[in-house]
MARVO-609542 format. One line per 3 residues: their letters; for each residue y, z negated, x of C-alpha. Coordinates in steps of 0.05 Angstrom, whole numbers. Each point is the difference from the previous one (the first is absolute). Layout:
A	Y Z X | ...
This chain:
MQV	-1338 1154 -2731 | 50 4 -55 | 22 -80 -14
TPT	-4 -39 -64 | 41 -62 -24 | -45 -60 22
ITQ	-42 -23 -56 | 12 -85 10 | -52 -40 -26
FCH	29 -73 26 | 13 -16 -79 | -71 11 -18
NLW	-36 -61 36 | -25 55 49 | -3 -23 65
QLD	-57 52 34 | -6 73 -9 | -19 61 34
AKI	61 48 5 | 16 78 34 | 55 6 56
QLL	48 45 -16 | 49 -6 58 | 9 -32 70
KQE	52 -13 50 | 15 -36 57 | 64 -32 13
GEL	5 -45 54 | -52 -44 9 | -23 4 -67
LYV	-52 54 -37 | 29 11 -67 | -55 9 -57
VTD	7 33 -71 | -54 -2 -48 | -6 26 -71
KTP	-8 -67 -26 | -1 -71 29 | -7 -72 -29
FHP	58 -21 48 | 63 -25 -25 | 55 27 59
VSH	66 -36 14 | 62 27 -42 | 49 41 40
IWP	51 -10 -54 | -11 -76 -20 | -53 -31 58
DHP	-3 -64 -39 | -75 8 0 | -44 5 68
ADR	-52 50 13 | -60 -5 -16 | -55 -21 64
GQL	-64 34 10 | -47 53 32 | -15 73 4
NGC	-68 21 25 | -5 -81 24 | 62 9 43
PVV	67 -39 -18 | 63 30 -48 | 55 -35 43
DCQ	48 20 -53 | 5 47 -67 | 61 31 -12
VGA	23 43 -55 | 9 78 25 | 28 62 -36
VEL	-29 65 20 | 43 64 5 | -53 46 -40
ATN	38 63 27 | -14 -23 74 | -47 -48 -2
ELH	44 -46 38 | -10 -77 -15 | 65 -51 -3
VGQ	-22 -72 1 | 43 -63 -21 | 64 2 12
AIP	6 74 22 | -20 22 -73 | 55 47 -22
VKR	-7 13 -68 | -10 -45 -66 | -67 -12 -29
NEA	-22 64 -51 | 38 50 52 | -16 72 -21
GWA	-46 18 60 | -21 -62 28 | -52 -47 -8
FVV	-7 -75 14 | -56 -29 36 | -26 -61 23
VHC	2 -3 76 | -53 -32 28 | 17 -19 76
LNK	-43 -10 61 | -3 -10 67 | 1 66 43
GVL	-69 8 25 | -40 -46 -36 | -35 58 -45
ELS	-8 70 10 | 11 26 -69 | 13 66 -34
VGE	34 34 -58 | -52 8 -57 | -47 -60 33
NVE	-23 -56 -62 | 23 -62 25 | -24 -76 -22
LNV	65 -44 -18 | -2 -69 -8 | 53 -54 -22
DKH	5 -69 21 | -8 -34 -69 | 10 -69 26
YQD	69 25 25 | 14 40 -67 | -19 -58 -46
ALS	49 -42 35 | 60 43 1 | -19 17 -76
RGH	11 -71 -20 | 55 -11 44 | 38 65 -38
SAG	-22 -23 -63 | 28 -71 9 | 65 34 25
HIA	3 36 -71 | -12 -63 -33 | 44 -45 35
YLA	60 44 -10 | -10 11 -74 | -10 -78 -3
LNK	67 -11 30 | 28 46 -41 | -10 -27 -66
VLV	19 -69 38 | 71 19 11 | 5 31 -69
EGQ	-32 -61 -39 | 52 -40 50 | 54 32 -21
YWR	24 27 71 | 29 69 -24 | 64 -16 -39
KDA	-2 77 -28 | -55 48 -22 | -36 44 53
DRK	-15 73 -12 | -54 1 43 | -68 -43 -33
DPH	-64 -16 30 | -68 15 -46 | 9 -58 -37
GYY	65 12 -19 | 45 -50 45 | 52 11 43
DFN	-24 28 65 | 15 -32 62 | -42 29 40
SYA	17 73 -2 | 72 -13 10 | -6 -52 57
QET	-54 17 32 | 11 18 82 | -66 1 27
SFV	-78 -14 -18 | -56 3 43 | -74 -16 -20
TED	-48 -35 51 | -67 -35 -13 | 3 -46 -66
RCL	82 2 15 | 59 36 -29 | 69 -10 36
DTY	61 17 -37 | 76 4 17 | 48 -5 -51
RLG	81 13 19 | 44 -41 -58 | 61 44 20
KTL	65 12 -39 | -30 58 -37 | -54 -41 -32
RKR	54 -55 -22 | 41 55 -32 | -66 15 -42
GLN	3 -65 -22 | -48 -38 40 | 27 -69 16
SAD	-26 -3 78 | 44 -60 20 | -48 -38 -60
VVA	-62 36 29 | 9 -22 70 | 19 -68 -24
DLK	-60 -16 -49 | -49 43 53 | -56 -54 -2
SIE	-4 -13 -72 | -4 74 -10 | -53 0 52
SRV	-40 -55 -49 | 14 33 -54 | -21 70 25
NEQ	-67 -39 24 | -14 -31 -67 | 6 68 -38
IRL	-41 27 49 | -60 -55 -6 | 5 17 -72
WLT	-16 69 8 | -51 -8 46 | -40 -39 -56
LPS	3 65 -44 | -69 43 9 | 39 65 16
SIE	-25 53 44 | 43 38 36 | -2 83 -4
VSC	32 60 40 | 8 61 -38 | 1 54 29
DGD	44 65 -29 | -51 43 54 | -40 -5 68
ALT	57 37 40 | 40 -41 50 | 57 17 -34
DSR	-21 -18 -76 | 33 -60 -29 | -49 -68 -6
YWR	24 -65 -49 | -18 -67 17 | -23 -32 -68
CDL	-9 -80 -17 | -2 -31 -69 | 35 -66 13
NEA	5 -16 -71 | 86 27 -8 | 28 33 -49
QLA	-24 66 34 | -50 17 47 | 19 3 73
EIP	4 66 30 | 22 18 67 | 7 58 38
CGG	-35 -9 67 | -42 37 48 | -34 -53 35
THA	-65 -29 -9 | -11 -68 -45 | -44 -55 -23
TSL	-48 12 -58 | 15 -59 -40 | 40 -66 -4
GVY	-74 -31 8 | 10 8 70 | 61 -52 15
EQI	-18 -71 16 | 73 -2 3 | 61 37 12
SVT	54 -35 32 | 75 21 7 | 57 -29 49
LTQ	72 15 -11 | 46 0 64 | 72 7 11
LDE	3 42 63 | 82 1 1 | 51 6 -45
QNI	-23 60 -32 | -75 12 7 | -54 -44 -26
EMD	-81 7 12 | -61 -8 -39 | -59 -2 37
TRV	-64 4 -52 | -59 -25 32 | -77 7 -28
MAK	-57 -47 -8 | -60 48 -13 | -53 -36 -42
AAL	-64 -5 35 | -51 58 -4 | -60 -12 -44
């Protein structure tokens, strides 16, 4: 069977569908299953900040979900860090790889299977990921309004504020109702104009102002939208939300997200100094009870 790029449905509030198997490959104790479409979100092999969805294939647990690339000339599947090409490389199809434990199912290429995503788990990741975006936009704004930059920065965030997050972010990890970011306040950032020593000295004051800004934003009745250029895994996707700033917030992002600010009871940020050059932003969510 000629493999085609996976049609992704994880941005469309769809958690169950029937799909056709395009490719099977056994690798160690795992069976890789590639279908023509999927509601599963895979972990990115490039920026693995957002975990893979959980769920089932024909009632059996999907133990992992990764990005794969199939060389069309050979039908050879490469998974995760073993992918040797960049996205949209001619002659390759990027696919979602559902990982099953070996031997749990007898499957064949061309067979139709039922895919079910754990909605409860995906929703918790989605709230955590959107909260991370909201938190860093608030941090960017507070650092500008608090005059922690001594000169203009080339990079601006969607609201027009100096993009501290883009300059300083070292890691970002989303978990259920949480996002943990680390930032490096090194020599390069100081040269770009950030008064890093003042940021560290005022960290708890900055934390308080970030939380107040988030509290104000959460009073808005705004929806959160993920806009997709297409349904292929390699098509660009954008997180969008109107936070009543000068411009609509639009952030390139491949993760899953909350559907509105209304799902949040509270988003709270804690800023911590890790060492002389690194700080951590721990963003935690209190979700509203389901009606």
